[in-house]
N, C-alpha and C positions, 0 to 999 in steps of 0.2 A: 590152497592160496586163493583160488578163483572165487570161492564163496566169500572169503574175506574181502576181496577187491569189490565184489558186487555190493557187499554191505557198506563199504566205504562210499561207493557211488550213491547208494541210497541215502546215506547220511549227508552227502554233499547236497543232494536235491532237497532234503528236509531243511538244511541250513539256509539255502537260498529261499525256501518258502517262508522261513522265519524272517529273513531279511526283508522279504516282500511286504511284511506288515509292521516291522519294528523300526527299520532304519530309513530315515528320510533325508539324511545328509548325503547328497549326491556324491561328493568326493570320497567319503568313507565307504559308501555302498559300492562304487566302482572298484576301489582298491580291493575290497573283500571278494567281489565277484571274480576279479582277475586272478587273485591268489587261489581261490577254490578251483577255477577252471584249469590253471596250470597243474595243481596237485591231482586233479581228477584224471587228467590225460597224461600224467607222468612227464610233463614238460619242464623246460628250464627257464623259459622266458615267455613274455606275452605283452600284449597291449590291447586297449579298448579305444576305438575311435568313435566319436558321436557326430552325427550330422547336425550342423548348426545352420542358421539362416544364411550365413556367408560362406559356407563350405564345411569340409570335414576338419575335425580337430582331435588330436590325441589327448584324451582326458585322463588316462591311467596307463602306466607302463611298469613292468617289473623285469629285472634282469637284463635290461637293454640300456646301452650307453646313450647319452643324449645325442652324440654325433650320428649314431645309427638312425635315429628317428628322422633326421633330415633326408635320408635316402628313401623313406617311405612316402614322401610328399607326392611323387608322381602317381603312386598307387592310390593314395587317398583322394587324389584329384579325379579318379574315375567316377563318373556319375552313377554307374551301375555296378559298383564294386560288390554289392551284396548278391548280385546275380551271376558272378563269374563262375566258370567251371572250376571244381576243386583242383583238378590236375593242373590247369592253367595257373590258378592262384598259387599252387605250390611251386610251380616253375619260377614264377615271378619272385616269390619269397626266397627261393634258393639263390637266384641271381643276386638279389640284394644282400643276403647274408654272406655270400661268397665275397662280394665286393667290399663289404664292411669288415671281413675277416672275423666274424663273430664265432665261427665254428659251429653254427647252428645249421644242421643239414636238412631239416624237414620242418614244415609248417602247414597249418591249415587255418582257414578263416571262415566264420559263419556269421550271417547277419543277426542283429538284434531287431526283431520285428514285434511291434505291438499295435493292436487295433488296425491291422492291415497296412501299416507303413513301416519302412525300415528307419530306425532311429539311430542305429550304430552297428559296429562290427567288432567281433572278438577275434584276435589273432593269437594262436598258440604255437610256440616253436619248440622243437626237440633237437638234441645234439647227437642223435644216433640215426642210422640210415633207414630203420623200419618206417614204412609208410603208415599214415593214419588209416586204420581199418574202417570199413563201413560202420561197424559198431561204435567206434570212437566218434565218428561224425554224427551218428544218430543220438548218442549220449550227449555230445556237446550241443547239438541242436535243441534237444529237450531242455538242457540246462540254459541255453541261450534264450529260449522262449520264456522260461521263468524269469531269467535275469532282465529281459526286455521289459516285462511288466513292472518289475521293481524299479528299473531306471525311469520308466515312464511316470510312475507314481512320484518318484523323487523329483523329477523335473516339474511335474504338475504342482507338487508342494512348494518347490522353489519359486515357481511363477506366482502362486497364490501369496507367498511371503513377500515377493517383490511388489505385487499389487497392493498388499496391505501397507507396506512401507510407503509406497507412492501416495496412497490415500491419506496416511497419517501426515506426510509432508504437505500434501495439498491442503488438508484441514488446518494445520498449524501455521501455514504461510498465508492463509486467507485473511484479508483485512476485515471482512464482515464476521460477526459472530455466527457460529454454526452449531446446531444441536441435531442429534439423530435420535428419534423417538421410536419405540416399538409400537406394536398395534394397540397397546393399552395406554399409549401416550406417556410412558415412563422414559426418562432420558437415559439413553445408552452411551452416547458419546457427546463430548463438549470440546471445542477447540480453545486455543489460548486467547483468541480475540474476544470470545464471549466472556471468558474469565475476567479479562481486563474491563470490559464494558460493564459487567454486572457487579463485580466486586467480591466474588466468592471463588474459592479454589474448585478445581475439577471434582475433587473428592466430595466436596460439599454439594455439588450440583448433580452429579451422576447418581441415578437411582431414585431421584425425586420425580413426582408427577409434573407434567408440563404446567398445569394450573398453579402449582406451588411456586414456580419460578417466574412465569409470565403472568404477573398480576397487574391488570390495567388500572391506572389511577382514576380514570373516568371512562365513559363509554367511548370506545375507539371508532375510527372510521372504517367500516367494513365489518363483516361477521367474524366473530372469534372462532378459533379452531373447535372449541367445545360445542358451540352452537351449530357449526357446519357439520360436524360428525353426527350430531343428534338428528340432523335432517338428511343423513344418508351419504355425506361426502366420504370418499370420492366416488363418483359414478364412472369416471374414465381415468386411464393412467396419466393423462396430462392435465388433470383438473387441479391447477394450482390455486392457492388462496393468497390474498394480500390484505393485510390489516395494518393500519397506521394509528399511532397514538402514543401516550406516555405510560411507561411501566414503572412500577415501584422497584427499588433495589435497597439492599441493606443500609447503605449510606446515602443521604440526600446529596444533590437534588434528584428528582425523578428523571428518567431517561426518555427523550423522544426517539421512537424507533419506527421503522417500517419492516414488517415481518412477512416473509414469503414462505408458504408451506407447500411442499411438493411430495406426492405420495409415491411409494414403491409397492406395486402389486405383484402377487405371485401368479403363476400360470393359471391358477384357478380363479383369478380376479379377486383374491382376498388381500386385504391390506397387511403388509409385512412391516414396513417402516415409514416414517414421515421425516423428511429432511426439512429442517427449519433454518432459514437464513435471516439473521437479525442485523439490520443496518442502522447505525446511528445517524439520524437525520437532523441533528442539531444545527449543522452548517446550512442545510437546505432551509430549515425554519428561520435561521438567522438571515439568510439571503432574502427570504420572503418578507421578513420584518423590515430589512433595510429598504427593499423595494417599496413597501407600503409607506415607510417613513419618508423616502425620497419623494414619492408622489405627493404626500401630504405637505411636506415642507416647501417643495418647489411650487406647488399650486398656490399655497398661501403666500409665499414670498413674491411670486409673480403678480398675484392679484392686486396687492397694495400699490406698487408703483404704476402698474398699468391703469388702475382706477384713478390715481392722482393725475397722471399724464392726460388721460382722457377727460377728466373733470376740468382741469385748468384749460386745456385746449378748447373744449366746448364752450367754456365761459368766455374766453377771449374772442371766440367766433360769433358771439351773439350780436345780432343786428340791432336789437332794441336797447343796447347799452353803449355808453361811451366811457372808455377807461383812460384814466390819466397815465402818464408815462411811468410813474413809480409803481403803480399796480401791475402794469404790463411787465415791467422789469422783474418784479417779485415773482409773478406767475411764471415767466420764462425761466427764472432761476430754479424754481421748484421742478419744472419739467426737465431741465438740464440735469439737476441733481438725481432725480428718479431714473432718468435715462442712463446716467453713469452707473447707478446701482444695478440696473438691469444688465448693463454691459459687463460689469464685474462678476455678477452671478453667472452669466453665460460663460465667461472666461474660466471661472472656477470649475464649472461643470465639465467644460471641455478638457481642462487639465486632469480632472478626476477620471475621465474616460481614457485619456492617454495613459494614465498610470495603470489602469486595468488592462490596457492593450499591450503593455510592455515597457512602461517607464517613460521618464522625461528625458529629453535630449538637452545637453548642457553645452553652452558656448563658452569655453574656458578662456579666461584672460586675467590680467592683474586686477585685483580689487582692493581699493583703499576703504576699509569698512568705516573708519571714523567719519570721513567726509560723506559717505553714503548714508550713515545714520543721521548726520546733521541735516542732510537734505530731506529725509523722511520726516523728522521732527518739525522742521520749519513748515513743511507742507500741511501737517496736521494741526500745528499751533494756530494757524489762521482760522481753522474750522471750529475750535473749541476754546473759548476764552476762559472757561472755568478751570482749565487744567494748566499746569506748568510743565512743559516738555523740555527735558535737558538731556545732554549726552555727557558721558564721562569715560574717556579713553586715555591711557598713558601716552606720553609724547612719542615713545619709540614703538608704538603698536605696529606690527609687521604688515606688509602688503601680502595678501594670499592669492592663490590661484583658484578661480571659481567663475561662476556665471553671475555677473553683476546684476542682471535683471531679475534673476531668480532669488538671489540673496536679498535684494531690495524688497521683493515680494514677501519673503519670510518676515523681515523686520516690519514692513507695513502691516501685515496681518496681525503681528503681535501687538503693535502700537494701537491698531484699530480695536482689538479686543480689550486692551487696557482702558481705552476711552469709553467703551460701551459699559464695562462692568465696574468702573470706579467713577462715581458721580462727580468727584472733584479731586483736587490734590495734585501731587507731583507724579509724573510719569518719566522714568529714567531709562535711557538706553546706555548700558555700560559694557566695557570690555576688559578682559584680563588675558594674560599670556601664560602658557605652559610650554615646556620644552618642545612638544611635538604638535601642539594645537593651540587655537585661540578659542576663548569662550565669550559669547555675547549674551547679555541678559536684558530683558525688558521687565521692569517692575512697576507696580502701581500702589496706591494707598486705598484700595477698595476693600471689600469684605473678604477677599481671598477665595480659594477654591475649596468646596466641601470635600471631606475625605471620601465619601461614596462616589464622587465624580472623578477623582484623580486617575483611576485606572482606565478611564474611557475618554478623556478629553481629546485625545488624538485620533479617536475612531471616526470613520466617515459618517457624516450626518448626525453625530451625537451632539445633543444639546441638553444641558441640565434643566431641571424643572424651573428654576429661577430664571435661567436664560430665556426660556421660551416665553415666560410671562413678561420679562422686562425689556428684551431687545429683539431686533430683527436679525435674521441670518439663516443660512442653510446648513450650518454645521460642517463646513468644508475648510475653513481657514486654517485651523491647527492640523487637520489631516494633510492638507497640501504642504504646510510648513514642514511637517515631519518628512514627507516624501522628498522634498527638495534637499533638506539637510542630509538625509541618508544617501541621496544620489551623489552628494559631495563627499561621502565617506565619513560624515559626522553623526552625531546623535542629538536628540532634543528631549528635554524633560521639564517637569514642573517642580520648582523648589517650594517645598511645603513649609519651610522655616526661614523666610527671607530675613537677612541681617541678624541671624541668631535669635529670632523671636522678639526683637526689640520693637517691632512695629507690625501693624496689620498689612494686609495686601497680598497680592499674588506676584510671583516672579517666574517667568518662563525663560529658560536658558537653552542655548544650543552651542555645540562645539563644531569647529571646522579644522581640518588638517592645515598645518603651516606649510 
């Protein structure tokens, strides 16, 4: 029988050697190691405890009731459990098994050690009184050494899998497009953000050369990846590249991007991968365009009234001329009008700044819109004899809660625009009621709004080509009107078909809650 038992022990060691290279699922591996350990030493029960960063934890058990495992907690709490004397360890196990009434009379435990560190412990229990022989312990230790390597590999594989999952989650959650290239500049990985930016699926992107995907519409700012690699890039591990420009994509329009390239070098300083971060800079470019537009418009709009004020003031101050009362009055009227225009522009710019800083503050009170609209039209009627300004509100039009000054500003801006863009004709401020809101419209009999301008008329600083040629302004009136209406919980829109298409002209409407 003895030779047969030795053969079985050899077979057990061969099996654990196979597990060492084949099984990377830690849970399955531990269960198999424990079962083979129990069979090899003719035991009835056992457990494996692994050392975790926060302490010891039983990761596999066989033949042991869950309640009994709680008695092992003090033993597992020993920091040097793998270094305990076998006799002392057996005594502790016997005390525990007796307390738990398991009927297990004997036990031994040996450490799982790999690469010079204890990573776990195997405990094996028998239900007969014979002690574990030195041969048993040598055999179990040999088995434990093999098992420790298998457990270490499985743990390492689990850590690598976790890191891969974490990298995948990081790539897919990134707002910027990310590509990972190999040393030959072939795309190995692509995240969801780049798919969305570029307009192709991962399957269509991965495997292609970088130059097939990143195709510059025109010469970019900075040296391209291909040019830099030709010149020897990267010379150091932290030698990042930045290129900015427009790239072509399957569906127009082209995409303004800023691309950062970061190298990954091997220990021999050879290029292994290139990490590519692609950022959509459309908003940055739009901000630059808005800034340039703002400077252009404001400088132009300020120059005219300042020049007029200075010109009339200089003329009136001339010592070599005597001006009659009518001339002086007309000149002062121009100065006052241009000063008012400057003041309004400054107020609009301040309101626009407040909006960017966090919104407008409202002073809520009862507002009677019909009387407010009448006051606005009467004020503008005296300034433009070519137009007929009228109001049209139902008799039972409700009083609403809002900021009267701000609502007056909205109506004034809309009427002022109508006066600018309609050379003559009727300008009407009308109102209607809905169950939960009121609607106010300002209509004119001008040329209307061109279709290409409709999506942009409420944008900051936007002015159509015709508007720039025909009228003065900074492009803030409708932008501020929209902000004020939305601050009240309403909305504003341009009606492209006023009065069912029976007449020409534009109509801007806004709603406010009742």
